[in-house]
C-alpha positions in Angstrom: -11.4 23.5 249.1 -13.2 22.5 252.3 -16.6 20.6 251.7 -19.0 19.8 254.6 -20.3 16.1 254.5 -23.5 16.1 252.4 -26.2 14.7 254.9 -30.0 14.0 254.4 -32.1 11.7 256.1 -30.9 8.8 253.8 -27.4 9.9 252.8 -24.4 10.7 254.7 -21.7 11.3 252.2 -18.1 12.7 252.1 -17.0 14.9 249.3 -13.6 16.0 248.0 -12.5 18.6 245.2 -12.1 17.4 241.5 -8.5 16.8 240.5 -7.8 18.2 237.1 -7.7 14.9 235.4 -11.4 14.2 236.6 -12.4 17.7 235.5 -10.8 17.1 232.0 -12.7 13.7 231.8 -15.9 15.3 232.7 -15.5 18.1 229.9 -15.4 15.0 227.4 -19.1 14.4 228.1 -21.7 16.1 225.7 -24.0 18.6 227.3 -27.1 16.5 226.0 -26.0 13.8 228.6 -26.5 15.9 231.6 -27.8 12.8 233.7 -24.9 10.8 232.9 -22.5 13.7 233.5 -24.1 14.2 237.1 -23.7 10.5 237.7 -20.0 10.7 236.6 -19.4 14.1 238.6 -20.7 12.5 241.8 -18.6 9.6 241.4 -15.5 11.7 241.0 -16.3 13.9 244.1 -18.0 11.4 246.6 -15.5 9.5 248.5 -17.9 7.7 251.0 -21.5 7.5 251.1 -24.2 5.2 253.3 -26.1 4.9 250.3 -24.8 3.7 246.8 -24.9 6.5 244.3 -27.1 4.3 242.0 -30.0 4.6 244.5 -29.8 8.4 244.8 -32.8 10.2 243.5 -32.8 12.8 240.7 -33.7 15.4 243.6 -30.8 14.2 245.9 -28.2 14.3 242.8 -29.2 17.9 242.1 -29.0 18.8 245.9 -25.3 17.3 246.1 -24.3 19.2 242.9 -25.8 22.3 244.7 -24.1 21.6 247.8 -20.5 21.1 246.0 -20.9 24.4 244.1 -21.9 26.2 247.3 -18.7 25.0 248.9 -16.8 26.4 245.7 -18.5 29.7 246.0 -18.3 29.8 249.7 -22.0 30.5 250.2 -25.1 31.3 248.4 -24.6 32.0 244.7 -26.3 33.2 241.6 -28.2 30.9 238.9 -29.2 33.8 237.0 -29.4 37.6 237.3 -30.8 38.5 240.8 -31.5 34.9 241.5 -29.9 32.7 244.1 -29.6 29.2 244.4 -31.3 29.5 247.9 -34.4 30.6 245.9 -34.8 26.8 244.7 -34.1 24.8 248.1 -36.9 23.3 250.0 -36.6 22.0 253.5 -38.5 18.6 253.0 -36.6 15.5 253.0 -37.1 12.0 251.2 -40.9 11.3 251.1 -42.4 8.9 253.6 -44.3 7.1 251.0 -44.8 6.8 247.3 -47.6 8.8 245.5 -50.9 6.5 245.3 -53.8 6.5 243.0 -56.2 3.8 242.1 -54.1 0.6 242.0 -51.1 2.5 240.9 -48.1 4.1 242.6 -45.7 6.7 241.3 -42.1 6.2 242.5 -39.1 8.7 242.8 -36.8 8.2 239.8 -33.1 7.1 240.8 -30.1 7.4 238.9 -30.4 4.2 236.6 -33.9 5.3 235.7 -33.3 8.9 234.6 -29.9 7.9 232.7 -32.3 5.5 230.7 -34.9 8.3 230.4 -32.1 10.5 228.9 -31.0 7.8 226.6 -34.5 7.4 225.2 -35.0 11.2 224.7 -31.6 11.6 223.1 -32.4 8.7 220.5 -35.3 11.0 219.0 -34.4 13.4 216.4 -35.8 16.3 218.2 -36.6 15.9 222.0 -39.4 17.7 223.4 -40.9 18.2 227.0 -43.5 15.9 226.2 -41.0 13.0 225.4 -39.1 13.8 228.6 -42.5 13.6 230.4 -43.8 10.3 228.7 -40.6 8.5 229.2 -40.4 9.5 232.9 -44.1 8.3 233.4 -43.4 5.1 231.6 -40.7 4.1 234.3 -42.3 5.7 237.3 -45.7 4.7 237.2 -46.4 1.0 238.0 -49.1 -1.3 239.6 -48.7 -1.0 243.6 -46.4 -3.8 244.5 -45.0 -4.1 241.1 -41.2 -4.5 240.7 -39.2 -3.4 237.7 -36.4 -5.5 236.3 -33.4 -3.3 236.3 -31.7 -5.2 233.6 -34.2 -4.1 231.1 -35.0 -0.5 232.0 -34.5 0.8 228.4 -36.9 -1.8 227.1 -39.4 -1.0 229.7 -39.3 2.7 228.9 -40.0 1.7 225.3 -42.6 -0.6 225.8 -44.5 1.5 228.5 -43.9 4.8 226.4 -45.8 3.1 223.4 -48.7 2.2 225.7 -49.1 5.8 226.9 -48.9 7.2 223.4 -51.7 4.9 222.5 -54.0 5.7 225.3 -57.0 7.9 224.4 -56.1 11.7 224.9 -58.3 11.9 227.9 -57.0 9.1 229.8 -53.4 10.5 229.3 -54.5 13.9 230.4 -55.9 12.3 233.8 -52.7 10.3 234.2 -50.4 13.1 233.5 -52.2 15.3 236.2 -51.5 12.6 238.7 -47.8 12.5 237.5 -47.2 16.1 238.1 -49.2 15.9 241.4 -46.7 13.1 242.2 -43.8 15.4 241.6 -45.0 17.8 244.3 -45.6 15.0 246.7 -42.3 13.6 246.0 -40.2 16.8 246.4 -37.3 16.8 248.6 -34.3 19.0 248.6 -35.6 20.7 245.4 -38.6 20.1 243.3 -38.2 19.0 239.6 -40.2 19.5 236.5 -39.4 18.7 232.9 -38.2 20.9 230.0 -37.4 20.3 226.3 -33.9 19.5 227.4 -34.4 17.6 230.4 -34.8 17.8 234.2 -35.4 21.4 235.6 -35.7 22.8 239.0 -38.5 24.8 240.2 -38.2 28.1 242.0 -39.7 28.1 246.0 -39.5 31.8 246.4 -40.4 34.8 244.6 -43.6 33.1 243.0 -43.8 32.6 239.4 -41.4 35.6 238.7 -38.5 33.2 238.9 -37.5 30.9 236.0 -37.1 27.0 236.4 -33.5 26.4 236.1 -31.4 23.2 234.8 -28.4 22.2 236.8 -25.7 21.2 234.3 -22.9 18.8 235.5 -20.3 20.8 234.2 -21.1 23.8 236.5 -18.9 22.0 239.0 -15.7 22.6 236.5 -13.9 25.5 236.8 -14.4 28.1 234.0 -10.7 27.7 233.1 -10.8 24.2 232.8 -13.8 24.3 230.7 -12.1 26.9 228.4 -9.0 24.9 227.9 -10.5 21.2 227.5 -14.2 21.5 226.6 -15.1 19.1 223.9 -15.8 20.9 220.5 -18.2 19.2 218.1 -17.9 21.4 215.2 -14.8 23.4 213.9 -15.6 27.1 213.8 -13.7 30.2 213.2 -14.1 30.9 217.0 -11.9 27.9 218.0 -9.0 29.5 216.3 -7.2 32.0 218.2 -3.9 33.9 217.2 -1.2 33.0 219.8 
């Protein structure tokens, strides 16, 4: 399979096709760890990059996933009935500045942060959209000039999430308005939002008639390989087929 280089303002990366062994390894990752799966998938298919994968943003990671699948499909492809992936792409590249308000800034979320957000939400009995939003706010909103200690990301999310949950509701509502405005300001390649199950991508064409969609890491694995090697959590009658 031929794959053009993945090129953005910040990134120039070379890609190769997954090997069967790599695809089988990806099949072992549970669906609820999609961000971890995206990281592992990109580590498998990217052979060279001018920017370390750990520094790629959520948007750049999704755009790279789309780039790979577009090579597989040899052009535009459907993400749902009558809806193509091109309906979700935007021309804007990495933002020139963070989103600023009062004495705070909202930064783009990179791989290490979104994986930590995912861990925080998966630790809850039932993750909801609000849990993803609060966890993302906890690690992306900071005082201007503040620098996070990347060694304690999980702890930062836990501590800052508690502070957010303890805010008066009116203060949180004001803060969350800035957070969603920041996602518009920071959009590049794709525009993200949050769902009960994690990061989703907003449509850019067709207005509100199109759904937001989630791009799963295992979409780069062939259907045949998924059927043969998918991880099964629970044994059911469907898992037994007469030979």
